[in-house]
N, C-alpha and C positions, 0 to 999 in steps of 0.2 A: 584165835581166830573164828573159831565154830560159832560161838557167842556171839561175835559181832556180825557176823551174817544172818544169824537168825535174828536177832535185834533189828538189823537192818531190811531182813524181808518183812519183820513182824508191824514194823514203823510204815512201811509202803504200803501194808496192806490196809493198817488203820487210818494212815491217809487217804486210801483209796474210798474208803468205808465213809469216812468222815466226809467226805466231799460229795458222797450220794446223799450220806443225811439231811446235808447243808442244804443242798436243793431240795431235797423233799419236804423239808420243813420251810422254807423259804417262798419257795415256788406261791408266787398269788392263786389265788382261789379263783373260779370263775366267776365268783360276786365282782371281786376286787377286778378282776378285767373289765368285765361287765360295764363297770362305774366309771372307768378312768373311760371308756368306748363312749359311752352317754355322754361324759363331761364335755365332749367334744361338740356335744350338740347345743345351739343356743338356748333353747325352750330348757331343756335340762339343766343349764349350767342358771337360768333365772330363778328356778325352783330350788336348788341347792345356794342360791345367796341366802336363803332366808333359812336360818338356823334351825329352827323349829322343824320344818322340813326336813333340812339337811338331817335330822336326829332320824326323825318317820323312817327316812329312807335306808339309813344305815342299821337301826336295830329294829322295827317294827316286822314282824314274822312276813306278814303277808306282801310287802312289799319288796322283803329281803327276795319272796321266794320268785318274784317277778323278775327283780336285777338278775338276779342267779342263773336265770333260762337263758339261755343264749336264743334258743326259737322266740320266746315273747321279747328279748330286744331286737330281733330280726325283724317282729312285726312291729314294735314303735319305732324302730329308724324309718320306715314305709309308709307308715300311715297317721295321719294329721290326730286321725279319728281316736286310735289307742293312744296317744301321746296326749291328748284331753282327756281320755278316762283313766290314764295313770295320774295326770295329776288329779283328777276327781279322789282317785283311791288316796292319794298320799293325803288330801287333805281331809277327806274323811277320815282316814285314821288317826291324824292329829285332831279333828274335834274329839274322836271317841277316847281319846288318850286323857283329852283335858276335861272331860266329863268323870273321869274316875275320881 
């Protein structure tokens, strides 16, 4: 009976820890959250329709840095100028990639 209680308590502890570990590892990053938010914007959705620019947005370090920063996202959502400069950044990074 004692072994059963110990196994039951051990299982409960592992189950609780397992849920916390799962939540930790599967929690979306700031980049993913911001990407989902930007996808709701028409100008950004148009940019991502082009697979070349989508690749740059997902894998380029400079662009990921912008998308991963919530403060920069707030500026992007508020200003047409910032949206245009972001689009220019994506296009410039694509050109750099193609020159390699």
